[in-house]
C-alpha positions in Angstrom: 1.2 0.1 3.7 0.3 2.6 1.2 -2.7 2.2 -0.5 -4.7 3.5 -3.7 -7.4 5.6 -2.2 -10.4 7.1 -4.3 -11.4 10.2 -3.0 -14.4 12.4 -3.9 -16.8 15.2 -2.5 -19.6 17.6 -3.3 -19.3 21.2 -3.0 -19.8 21.1 0.5 -17.3 18.7 1.1 -14.6 20.1 -1.2 -12.1 22.0 1.1 -11.9 19.0 3.5 -11.2 16.9 0.5 -8.3 19.0 -0.6 -6.7 19.0 2.9 -7.0 14.9 3.1 -5.8 14.8 -0.5 -2.7 16.7 0.2 -2.0 14.8 3.7 -2.5 11.1 2.3 -0.7 12.0 -0.6 2.1 13.2 1.5 2.1 9.7 3.6 2.5 7.8 0.5 -0.6 6.8 -0.8 -1.9 6.8 -4.3 -4.7 9.6 -3.9 -7.0 9.6 -6.9 -9.2 12.5 -6.9 -12.3 11.9 -8.9 -14.0 15.4 -8.0 -15.7 17.6 -8.1 -13.3 20.1 -8.7 -14.9 23.3 -7.3 -17.1 24.7 -5.1 -20.0 25.1 -7.6 -23.0 23.2 -6.5 -23.5 19.5 -7.4 -25.0 16.5 -6.8 -23.5 14.1 -4.6 -24.5 10.9 -5.8 -22.7 11.5 -8.8 -19.3 11.4 -6.9 -20.5 8.4 -4.7 -20.8 6.4 -8.2 -17.4 7.3 -9.4 -15.8 6.5 -6.2 -17.8 3.3 -5.3 -17.5 2.0 -9.1 -13.6 2.5 -9.0 -13.6 0.8 -5.4 -15.2 -2.2 -6.8 -13.2 -2.4 -9.7 -9.8 -2.6 -7.6 -10.5 -4.7 -4.4 -7.3 -3.7 -2.7 -8.2 0.1 -3.1 -10.4 2.1 -0.4 -12.7 5.1 -0.7 -13.5 8.3 0.6 -16.2 10.2 0.5 -17.0 13.6 1.7 -20.0 16.4 1.6 -21.5 18.4 4.4 -23.2 16.0 6.7 -21.6 12.6 5.6 -25.4 11.4 5.5 -25.9 11.8 2.1 -22.6 10.4 0.6 -23.2 7.3 3.1 -26.6 6.8 1.7 -25.4 6.8 -2.2 -22.6 4.6 -1.5 -24.2 1.7 0.4 -26.7 1.5 -2.7 -23.9 -0.4 -4.3 -23.8 -4.0 -3.9 -20.1 -4.9 -2.5 -19.8 -1.3 -1.0 -19.8 -1.0 3.1 -19.5 2.5 3.7 -19.4 4.1 7.1 -19.7 7.6 8.4 -17.3 7.9 11.1 -17.5 11.0 13.2 -14.5 9.3 15.4 -11.2 7.3 15.8 -13.0 4.5 17.6 -15.5 4.1 14.7 -13.1 4.4 12.0 -11.0 1.8 14.0 -13.8 -0.8 14.0 -15.7 -0.3 10.8 -12.3 -1.7 9.3 -11.9 -4.1 11.9 -15.5 -5.8 12.1 -17.3 -4.2 8.9 -14.6 -4.2 6.4 -15.8 -1.2 5.3 -14.3 -0.3 2.0 -15.5 3.4 1.7 -15.1 6.2 4.6 -17.8 8.9 4.7 -16.6 12.2 6.2 -18.5 15.3 7.1 -16.9 18.6 6.3 -19.7 20.5 8.2 -19.4 18.2 11.3 -15.9 16.9 11.6 -13.0 19.4 12.1 -10.1 18.8 9.6 -7.6 17.5 12.5 -9.9 15.1 13.7 -11.1 14.0 10.0 -7.2 13.4 9.0 -7.0 11.1 12.0 -10.1 9.3 11.4 -8.8 8.7 7.6 -5.4 7.6 8.8 -6.6 5.0 11.1 -9.3 3.9 8.8 -6.5 3.3 5.9 -4.1 1.6 8.6 -6.5 -1.1 10.0 -7.4 -4.4 8.2 -10.3 -6.4 8.6 -9.9 -8.9 11.4 -12.3 -11.6 9.6 -13.1 -14.8 12.2 -16.6 -14.3 13.6 -17.0 -10.7 11.8 -16.4 -12.7 8.2 -20.1 -14.4 8.5 -21.6 -11.2 9.1 -20.0 -9.2 6.1 -20.9 -12.1 4.0 -24.6 -11.5 4.8 -24.3 -8.0 4.0 -23.1 -8.6 0.6 -25.4 -11.5 0.0 
């Protein structure tokens, strides 16, 4: 099912962001690119804030953040109440962070994860749904 996806990167994630944006758009998703729009050095927290604010304003949307390691973006994103950002380097992590943690922001590492694998991770993340049940109690604890 197509979704609205807010995507952003810093300069170290710029190339992977372009690849993902093209791929996700071609599969019918409404991808909103919130920057950066060049490889000029920039501050990743600015772009994490943009995506997190957009995701919080549209609860049916999901976010994707990309930097060199994925760590900076995940730290910055998880500072927002209501955001559950997950740095995923495997399809397994992408699948279960949606199913069990109801993650709403995917963080990726351009310098760690190959483009093909990153595309697969993103597609799985976007296709999965939260299972609820016993996991809902735990997610509520995160948001409390």
